[in-house]
Structures are given as structure tokens and as C-alpha cells.
C-alpha positions in Angstrom: 34.0 0.0 -1.8 33.9 -1.3 1.8 30.2 -2.1 2.3 30.6 -3.1 6.0 31.9 0.4 6.8 28.8 2.0 5.4 26.6 -0.6 7.3 28.5 0.2 10.5 27.8 3.8 10.1 24.0 3.2 9.5 23.9 1.2 12.8 25.9 3.8 14.8 23.7 6.7 13.5 20.3 4.8 13.7 19.1 7.2 16.5 19.7 10.2 14.1 17.7 8.6 11.4 14.9 7.7 13.7 14.7 11.4 14.8 14.4 12.4 11.2 11.5 10.0 10.8 9.8 11.5 13.9 10.2 15.0 12.3 8.4 13.9 9.1 5.7 12.0 11.0 4.6 15.0 13.1 3.4 16.6 9.8 -0.3 15.7 9.2 0.2 15.3 5.4 -3.3 13.8 4.7 -3.8 13.9 0.9 -7.5 13.1 1.0 -10.0 15.8 -0.2 -11.2 17.9 2.8 -7.9 18.1 4.6 -5.5 20.9 4.5 -3.3 20.6 1.4 -0.8 23.1 3.0 0.2 20.2 5.3 1.1 18.0 2.2 3.1 21.0 0.9 4.8 21.4 4.3 5.7 17.6 4.2 7.2 17.9 0.7 9.4 20.9 2.0 10.6 18.9 4.9 11.4 15.8 2.8 13.3 18.1 0.4 15.2 19.5 3.3 16.1 16.0 4.5 17.4 15.0 1.1 19.7 17.9 1.0 21.0 17.3 4.4 21.8 13.7 3.5 23.8 14.6 0.4 21.5 14.2 -2.3 21.6 16.7 -5.2 19.3 18.4 -7.6 16.6 18.4 -5.0 13.3 19.8 -6.4 9.7 19.8 -5.6 7.8 18.7 -8.8 4.3 19.8 -9.4 1.4 19.3 -11.7 -1.8 21.4 -11.7 -4.2 20.0 -9.2 -1.8 17.5 -7.7 -0.1 17.2 -4.4 3.7 17.8 -4.7 6.3 15.1 -5.4 9.9 15.5 -4.2 12.8 14.6 -6.6 16.5 14.2 -5.7 19.5 12.4 -7.2 23.1 11.4 -7.0 24.5 10.5 -10.5 28.3 10.3 -10.1 28.9 6.5 -10.7 29.8 6.3 -14.4 29.1 3.0 -16.0 27.1 1.8 -13.0 23.3 1.1 -12.9 20.8 3.8 -11.9 18.2 3.0 -9.3 15.0 4.8 -9.0 14.1 4.8 -5.3 10.4 5.4 -4.5 8.4 6.1 -1.4 5.5 8.6 -0.5 5.2 11.3 2.1 1.4 11.6 2.2 -0.6 9.7 4.7 -4.1 8.3 5.6 -6.4 10.3 7.9 -5.9 9.5 11.6 -9.3 7.7 11.8 -11.0 7.5 15.2 -8.5 9.6 17.3 -10.1 8.2 20.6 -8.8 4.8 19.7 -5.2 5.9 19.5 -3.1 5.0 22.6 -0.8 8.1 21.8 -1.6 11.1 19.5 -1.5 10.0 15.8 0.8 12.8 14.9 3.1 12.8 17.8 5.3 9.8 17.0 5.8 7.7 20.3 8.1 4.9 21.1 6.6 2.0 23.0 7.5 -1.7 23.3 10.1 -1.6 20.6 7.9 0.1 18.0 7.3 3.6 16.9 3.6 4.6 16.9 2.1 7.3 14.8 0.4 8.0 11.5 2.9 7.6 8.6 5.6 6.0 10.8 5.4 2.8 8.7 3.3 3.8 5.7 5.4 5.3 4.2 7.6 8.0 5.7 9.8 5.2 7.1 10.3 4.2 3.5 11.6 7.6 2.5 13.8 7.7 5.6 15.2 4.2 4.7 16.4 5.5 1.3 18.0 8.7 2.6 19.7 6.9 5.5 21.3 4.3 3.3 22.4 7.0 0.9 23.9 8.9 3.8 25.7 5.9 5.1 27.5 5.5 1.9 28.3 9.2 1.3 29.4 9.8 4.8 31.9 6.8 4.9 33.0 6.8 1.2 32.1 10.2 -0.3 30.3 8.4 -3.1 27.6 5.8 -3.8 28.4 2.4 -5.8 25.5 3.2 -8.0 23.5 6.1 -9.4 20.4 6.9 -7.6 17.2 9.0 -8.4 14.6 9.5 -5.6 10.9 10.1 -6.1 8.8 10.7 -3.0 5.2 11.0 -4.0 2.6 13.2 -2.3 -0.7 11.6 -3.2 -0.3 7.9 -3.2 -2.9 7.5 -0.4 -5.6 9.2 -2.3 -5.1 7.1 -5.5 -2.1 8.4 -7.4 -4.6 10.0 -9.8 -1.9 12.3 -11.4 0.9 9.7 -11.6 0.5 8.9 -15.3 0.7 12.6 -16.4 3.6 13.0 -14.0 5.6 10.3 -15.4 4.8 11.6 -18.9 6.0 15.2 -18.0 9.1 14.0 -16.0 10.0 11.0 -18.0 13.7 11.8 -18.2 14.0 12.3 -14.5 12.6 9.0 -13.6 14.3 6.8 -16.3 16.4 4.1 -14.5 17.6 0.5 -14.8 15.6 -0.7 -11.7 12.9 0.5 -9.3 13.2 0.1 -5.5 9.9 0.7 -3.9 9.5 0.7 -0.1 5.7 0.9 0.3 5.1 -2.8 1.1 5.7 -5.1 4.1 7.5 -8.2 5.4 6.0 -11.6 6.2 7.0 -10.9 9.8 9.5 -8.5 11.5 12.3 -11.2 11.3 11.7 -12.3 7.7 12.8 -10.2 4.9 10.5 -10.2 1.9 10.1 -9.2 -1.7 6.6 -8.5 -2.8 6.1 -10.1 -6.3 2.2 -9.7 -6.7 -0.3 -7.1 -5.8 -4.1 -7.4 -6.0 -5.9 -4.8 -8.1 -9.2 -3.1 -7.1 -12.5 -2.3 -8.6 -14.7 -0.2 -6.3 -17.9 2.1 -6.5 -20.5 3.8 -4.5 -24.0 2.2 -4.6 -27.0 4.3 -3.7 -30.4 2.7 -3.4 -33.7 4.7 -3.3 -37.3 3.8 -2.9 -39.0 7.2 -2.4 -38.2 10.9 -2.2 -38.2 11.4 1.5 -38.1 9.4 4.7 -41.4 8.3 6.3 -42.7 7.3 9.8 -42.2 3.5 10.1 -45.4 3.0 12.0 -47.6 5.1 9.7 -46.1 3.7 6.5 -44.4 0.5 7.4 -45.7 -2.6 5.7 -46.5 -1.8 2.0 -43.4 0.4 1.5 -40.1 -1.2 0.4 -37.2 -0.4 2.7 -34.1 0.7 0.7 -31.8 -0.5 3.5 -33.2 -4.0 3.3 -32.9 -3.8 -0.5 -29.3 -2.8 -0.4 -28.7 -5.6 2.3 -30.2 -8.1 -0.1 -28.0 -6.9 -3.0 -24.9 -7.1 -0.9 -25.7 -10.5 0.5 -26.2 -11.8 -3.1 -22.6 -11.2 -3.9 -21.2 -14.1 -1.8 -22.2 -17.5 -0.6 -22.0 -18.9 3.0 -18.3 -19.6 2.5 -17.4 -16.0 1.2 -17.0 -17.2 -2.4 -18.3 -14.5 -4.8 -21.5 -15.4 -6.8 -21.0 -12.7 -9.5 -21.3 -14.5 -12.8 -18.1 -14.6 -14.7 -16.0 -12.8 -12.0 -13.4 -15.7 -11.8 -12.9 -15.7 -15.4 -9.2 -15.4 -16.2 -7.8 -15.9 -12.6 -4.3 -17.2 -12.9 -2.6 -19.6 -10.7 0.4 -18.3 -8.7 3.7 -18.7 -10.5 6.2 -21.4 -9.5 8.3 -19.0 -7.3 5.1 -17.9 -5.5 4.0 -21.6 -4.9 7.4 -22.4 -3.5 7.1 -19.5 -0.9 3.7 -20.7 0.0 5.2 -24.1 0.9 8.0 -22.4 3.0 6.0 -19.8 4.8 4.1 -21.0 7.9 1.2 -18.9 9.2 -1.0 -20.7 11.7 -4.6 -20.0 12.4 -3.8 -18.9 15.9 -1.1 -16.3 14.6 -3.5 -15.0 11.9 -6.3 -14.6 14.6 -3.8 -12.8 16.8 -2.5 -10.4 14.1 -6.0 -9.6 12.7 -7.8 -9.4 16.0 -10.4 -12.1 14.8 -12.8 -13.1 17.5 -12.2 -16.8 18.7 -15.8 -17.9 17.7 -15.7 -16.1 14.3 -15.1 -18.5 11.5 -12.4 -18.2 8.9 -13.4 -18.0 5.3 -10.4 -20.1 4.2 -9.0 -23.2 5.4 -6.0 -22.7 7.8 -3.5 -23.9 5.2 -5.0 -21.6 2.6 -5.0 -18.3 4.6 -2.0 -16.8 2.6 -3.2 -18.1 -0.7 -6.6 -16.7 -0.1 -5.2 -13.2 1.0 -2.6 -12.9 -1.7 -3.7 -14.9 -4.9 -7.5 -15.1 -4.8 -10.0 -12.3 -5.4 -12.1 -11.0 -2.5 -15.3 -9.0 -2.1 -15.7 -6.4 0.6 -18.0 -3.7 1.8 -16.0 -0.7 3.1 -18.8 1.6 4.3 -22.6 1.6 4.6 -25.0 4.3 5.7 -28.7 5.0 6.0 -29.4 7.9 8.3 -26.8 7.6 11.2 -26.4 6.4 14.7 -26.5 9.9 15.9 -29.8 10.7 14.1 -31.5 7.3 14.4 -35.3 7.6 14.3 -38.3 5.4 13.8 -38.3 5.9 10.0 -38.2 4.1 6.8 -35.2 5.7 5.2 -35.7 7.1 1.6 -32.2 5.9 0.6 -29.2 3.8 1.6 -25.6 3.9 0.5 -22.5 1.8 0.5 -19.0 1.7 -0.9 -18.0 -1.7 -2.0 -15.3 -3.4 -4.2 -13.5 -6.5 -5.3 -9.7 -7.1 -4.9 -8.5 -8.5 -8.2 -5.8 -11.0 -8.9 -3.5 -11.4 -11.9 -5.5 -12.5 -15.1 -8.7 -10.6 -14.2 -9.8 -7.8 -16.4 -10.5 -4.7 -14.2 -13.1 -3.1 -16.6 -15.0 -6.3 -17.1 -15.0 -7.1 -13.4 -16.5 -3.7 -12.6 -19.1 -4.2 -15.3 -19.9 -7.7 -14.0 -20.3 -6.4 -10.4 -22.6 -3.6 -11.5 -24.8 -5.9 -13.6 -25.1 -8.4 -10.7 -26.2 -5.7 -8.2 -28.8 -4.3 -10.5 -30.2 -7.8 -11.3 -30.5 -8.5 -7.6 -32.2 -5.3 -6.5 -35.6 -6.2 -5.3 -38.9 -4.4 -5.5 -38.0 -2.2 -8.4 -35.8 0.2 -6.2 -33.7 2.7 -7.9 -30.0 1.9 -8.0 -27.3 4.5 -8.8 -23.6 4.0 -9.2 -21.0 6.6 -8.8 -17.3 7.0 -8.0 -16.2 4.0 -10.1 -12.5 3.0 -10.2 -10.8 0.1 -11.7 -7.2 -0.7 -11.3 -5.6 -4.0 -12.4 -3.7 -6.6 -10.4 0.2 -6.7 -10.9 2.8 -9.4 -10.8 6.4 -9.6 -11.9 8.9 -12.1 -13.3 11.6 -12.7 -10.7 14.3 -14.0 -13.0 16.1 -10.7 -13.6 19.5 -10.4 -11.9 18.3 -7.6 -9.8 16.1 -9.9 -7.8 19.0 -12.1 -7.0 21.0 -9.1 -5.9 18.1 -7.9 -3.7 17.8 -11.4 -2.1 21.5 -11.4 -1.3 21.2 -7.8 0.2 18.2 -8.8 2.4 19.9 -12.0 3.7 23.0 -9.8 4.8 20.8 -7.1 6.3 18.5 -9.5 8.2 20.7 -12.5 8.8 18.3 -14.9 7.2 17.1 -15.7 3.7 14.4 -13.7 2.1 11.1 -14.9 0.7 8.9 -13.9 -2.1 5.3 -12.9 -0.9 2.1 -11.6 -2.4 0.1 -8.6 -1.1 -3.5 -8.5 -0.6 -3.6 -4.8 -1.2 -3.4 -2.6 -4.2 -0.6 -0.1 -5.0 -1.7 2.0 -8.0 1.7 3.4 -8.8 3.6 0.1 -9.4 2.2 -0.8 -12.8 2.6 2.8 -14.3 6.0 3.1 -13.0 7.2 -0.4 -14.4 5.6 0.5 -17.7 7.2 4.0 -17.8 10.6 2.4 -17.2 10.0 0.0 -20.0 9.8 -3.1 -17.9 12.6 -2.3 -15.5 12.7 -4.8 -12.4 10.5 -3.5 -9.6 11.9 -4.5 -6.4 9.2 -4.1 -3.7 11.1 -4.2 -0.4 9.0 -2.7 2.5 9.3 -1.6 6.1 6.0 -2.8 7.4 5.1 -6.0 9.2 1.7 -7.8 10.1 1.4 -5.6 13.3 2.0 -2.2 11.6 -1.7 -1.4 11.3 -1.3 0.9 8.2 -4.4 2.8 7.4 -5.8 1.9 10.8 -5.5 3.4 14.4 -2.1 2.8 16.2 -0.1 2.5 13.1 3.5 1.5 14.1 6.9 0.6 12.9 9.0 -2.2 14.3 12.3 -0.4 15.2 14.5 -3.5 15.0 13.1 -4.3 11.5 13.6 -0.6 10.4 17.3 -0.8 11.4 17.8 -4.0 9.4 15.9 -2.5 6.3 18.3 0.4 6.3 21.3 -2.0 6.5 19.7 -4.1 3.7 19.5 -1.0 1.4 23.1 -0.3 2.1 24.0 -3.7 1.0 21.6 -3.6 -2.0 23.5 -0.6 -3.6 26.7 -2.6 -3.6 25.0 -5.9 -4.8 23.4 -4.0 -7.7 26.7 -2.3 -8.6 28.4 -5.6 -8.9 26.0 -7.0 -11.6 26.9 -7.2 -15.2 23.3 -6.5 -16.1 20.3 -5.6 -14.0 17.5 -7.0 -16.2 
């Protein structure tokens, strides 16, 4: 098959693909509790409609009790060729602080070579990249060089809580020789990247109480222990002045990056100036890693964070001693760390460092392990060739500081099939934050790379 003809079609019809992304991005498909689940349903219907329009077959909305809908589609007419499972998700994060958006979060807007809007990068662009590459082949050749199955999840952003029962129920429909997952990013918008390691996450809510109701800070202040101060002391005890965690045993089992990861760290250049510009870090705020260790610290070392904290509120602030204080905190794990033991160590440390006999309650505990993969499978070499053809420059292997819960279960369900994590985000995409965006030039290259990938995989004698 003539791959370049399919690539040319994709380039010529990019504006059509972009409009399809805008249609999906206008649907506020927030999967979090408290948001309208009908919007996630509406999003699933729109994705299914797109799949049919782009030539996929057996399109179906798959359901589990209490779960947001998944979309399935396939094209299985390449006998003797490998089968790829293509993954993305159609649910999105909440908009956040709407007043900080420069354009409405659910009205995708082009500005400065980027498309702004919630879900434009994470991960509706991933879904559209799949359907666009498939369409390019079908429109130019009437066939694909490989077999494909498409799974577009509807609850990734809220934790993929139903993924394992979904994989058990629909095991036959997801079975494939390799997985292509688009829910990751690139080192920058010019450098194609394969994500080969993800940090895991343990997290929980912590509530500290010292009495049964708030009290006047003048009438009662002095002898009464303040639960807000108690919580602050507990949080402060978790790290030292350099940000290194002080939780006993927490670094036990941490593995060094594999040789391929170390090789990429030597090639990739991220200056402190660039990192500060990308993150918005203030000039006088110190880094908690040396400039040469920024990537290593972000990808391959564990990290502690406090995601939210509350005691009363800014709106209801009064001269009181609060009866309680709450926070949500967690640790990003790296390969080798045991998620359950890390959670237990964190809880034990917080209780041990709770001052003045305050009550400490834990709730909402979650623990998901880190993930990494062996990149020796032939599918990875094929992906590198495809990315180089699509972007015009060699790809790199990168880590990801975030956690993606579905990767491990998918790889396990497919009995160790290679997981090719090839995303559409870049460091300025701002996923999960205000003004999320997609670099349009990179999006076009990602679609071309996907077109090349199908041909490269088809040419392999074996995938794994």
C-alpha cells in the first residue's frame, strides 16, 4: 500500500479533522461526581457517530452498571496482519476557574497556532487522531494495512474505577497484539516522544479535629490547640528544606531508570529558563532540583504534594479557632515502590507527627502503582520509524510525572502486549488547568505519524 498517498490525504483534510475535534470539545463531558452524566453520554454518542462516519465498523457504546460509557469500534479485514488496540478517552476534567480562561472552556477557539478549550488536548485530540488516520487509509485505499480495534473510555479522568471489570467483561473485544495509547505528551511540540514510564499515586484525605465546634479566637485562644496549625505541622514534617520526603522507608525499592531512559536523559536538554517559562515558576522561587536533574526529578523520582487544603473558607473567614482542618495530599510513586506500603507509611508518619493529641482521620484512600515497560519489542522500533517520518526528526523515550490508571490493567489484560504511548500534548498544553490547548502543527504531525505507524506495524514479522 502507498503510505504517502494516505499521508497526503490526511494533510489535505486536516481542517475537516480539526472541525471534528471542535464538535467533540464543545460537549462538557466531565465525568466527576456532581456533574451531569448525560453530557458524558452525549459525548459517547458523538464519538460513536464520528467512528461510523470515518469508516469504522461494529460501532457500539459499551456499558457497565454505574460506569460512564465506553465507545468500541473496529476494522478487521487484514488477514494475517497484526491487530492494534487504539485507546483514548472522551471524558474531561472540570473547567476549573472559568474567570481565568481567555476564551470559554467549552467553545474551542484557535489562537496563536493552538486550539484552546477543555479536552482539546486531553484527550479528545487523541480520539480524533485515531479516527483521522483510519479515515486517511480507508479513503485512499479502501482498506487498512492492519486490523484495528478502538476503545474510547468515558471515565479516565475520574480514576478509571470500572476499567478492570470492563476488561473482564469485554475481554474478547479488546484482545490485540499491541496497544497504541494517545493520552500522553511530547517533550516539546517539535520532538516526537514515546512515554515509557509513568509515576503511580497514593493519595488520601486527612481531617484533623481538636474540638466539636469553632470558638472565638479572642475568648478561647491560648490554651486551645489549633487544628489548622496541627495539620500544617503534619504536612511540614513530610519533607525537608530541599523537598526530599522524610517519611521513613518511603524510598525503599526505588529503581534507577533503565538504560534507554538514561540515554534519553543525556540527549534531552531542558534548561532552567525553559522550565520556569513552561511552568510559570516565579523568578525568585527556588527549584527543588538542580537544573541538570529537572527531568530526572520529574519523571523518575517520587514526589510529595498537597492538592487542596481547607479550614473555614476565604468567603466565611472569621476570628475563630476552627474545630477542624482538612487536606488532600499524596505521593507520586516510581517503579519499584509498593503502592500499598507507601500509603501505609504515609498514614503512619502523619499520625506520629500529629501534635497535641488532635484527632486524625483518613478517608478516600487510593493507591495505584507506577508503570514502566521494556522497549525491546519490534513494535517500539516501528513506532520510532513512524514518528520520525511524521515529524521529520528522531523520536525520544521519555518518562511522565503523572499517573494514568488504565495503562497497567490494559497491558495485563492483553498479556504483556507492547504499549505504545504516543500522545498529542506538549509542555504548554495545560491539561487539567485553565486554558488547556493543543498545538495544531503538532496535531497534524501526530496524525501523519499514526498513518505511518499502521504501515510500519504491518511490515513486522512479529510485534512483540
